[in-house]
C-alpha positions as CSV (number, residue, x, y, z in Angstrom):
1,M,57.8,87.8,-212.0
2,A,59.1,86.0,-208.8
3,A,55.9,84.1,-208.5
4,I,56.4,82.8,-212.1
5,R,60.0,81.7,-211.3
6,K,59.0,79.9,-208.2
7,L,56.2,78.1,-210.2
8,A,58.8,77.2,-212.9
9,E,61.2,75.8,-210.2
10,K,58.6,73.6,-208.5
11,T,57.4,72.2,-211.9
12,T,60.7,70.7,-212.7
13,L,62.0,67.6,-210.8
14,F,65.1,69.3,-209.6
15,G,63.4,72.4,-208.6
16,A,60.9,70.6,-206.5
17,I,63.7,68.6,-204.7
18,S,65.9,71.7,-204.2
19,S,63.2,74.0,-203.0
20,T,62.1,71.7,-200.2
21,P,63.5,73.1,-197.0
22,Q,65.4,71.0,-194.5
23,K,63.0,71.8,-191.7
24,E,60.0,70.2,-193.6
25,M,62.0,67.0,-194.1
26,L,63.2,66.5,-190.6
27,P,59.9,65.8,-188.7
28,S,59.0,63.1,-191.2
29,T,62.3,61.4,-190.7
30,M,62.1,61.6,-187.0
31,N,58.6,60.0,-187.2
32,H,59.9,57.2,-189.2
33,I,62.7,56.4,-186.7
34,A,60.3,56.7,-183.8
35,R,57.9,54.2,-185.3
36,R,60.7,51.6,-185.6
37,G,60.6,51.1,-181.8
38,Y,63.3,49.6,-179.6
39,H,64.7,46.1,-179.7
40,I,62.9,43.7,-177.4
41,D,63.6,40.1,-176.7
42,L,61.5,37.4,-178.6
43,G,58.5,36.0,-176.9
44,A,57.7,32.4,-176.2
45,R,55.8,32.0,-179.5
46,E,58.5,33.4,-181.6
47,K,61.2,31.2,-179.9
48,A,59.0,28.2,-180.6
49,L,58.7,29.0,-184.2
50,L,62.5,29.4,-184.6
51,E,63.2,26.1,-183.0
52,E,64.2,23.3,-185.3
53,D,61.3,20.9,-186.2
54,P,62.2,17.3,-186.3
55,A,59.4,16.6,-188.9
56,L,61.1,19.0,-191.3
57,K,64.6,17.7,-190.8
58,R,64.4,15.5,-193.9
59,F,63.6,18.4,-196.1
60,K,66.8,20.3,-195.2
61,S,69.2,17.6,-196.6
62,Y,68.9,19.2,-200.0
63,K,71.5,21.8,-199.1
64,N,74.5,19.4,-199.1
65,N,73.2,17.9,-202.4
66,L,72.9,21.3,-203.9
67,K,76.4,22.2,-203.0
68,R,77.7,19.0,-204.5
69,I,75.8,19.4,-207.7
70,S,77.0,23.1,-208.0
71,K,80.7,22.0,-207.6
72,V,80.1,19.3,-210.2
73,G,78.6,21.8,-212.5
74,D,81.5,24.2,-212.0
75,V,84.1,21.4,-212.7
76,L,82.2,20.3,-215.9
77,T,82.1,23.9,-217.0
78,I,85.9,24.3,-216.6
79,V,86.4,21.0,-218.4
80,V,84.2,22.0,-221.3
81,V,85.9,25.5,-221.6
82,A,89.4,23.8,-221.6
83,A,88.3,21.3,-224.2
84,C,87.0,24.1,-226.5
85,A,90.2,26.1,-226.0
86,Y,92.3,23.0,-226.8
87,Q,90.2,22.2,-229.9
88,L,90.6,25.8,-231.1
89,Y,94.4,25.6,-230.6
90,A,94.6,22.2,-232.4
91,V,92.6,23.6,-235.4
92,T,94.8,26.7,-235.7
93,T,98.0,24.7,-235.4
94,V,96.9,22.2,-238.1
95,R,95.9,25.1,-240.5
96,K,99.3,26.7,-240.1
97,E,101.1,23.4,-241.1
């Protein structure tokens, strides 16, 4: 009877999770942390790759344009919403009169 109960617990999702002892989970967690390694400084190649490349400088100018377009879009959205709200207000006041 106990064997059937253990089998039933392991077949359900909650039973499988709750029946896993903490001791079995600990070594796998420790292995994962050990595999990460310690922080080391970047090598010469990594530093060279992270330096700014003058040939690509002209392609980075889109960031300012993107911010400007985003701000213009936000302003236009606010203007359109305000105009719609005013139009709805105007239509409701005309119908009341």
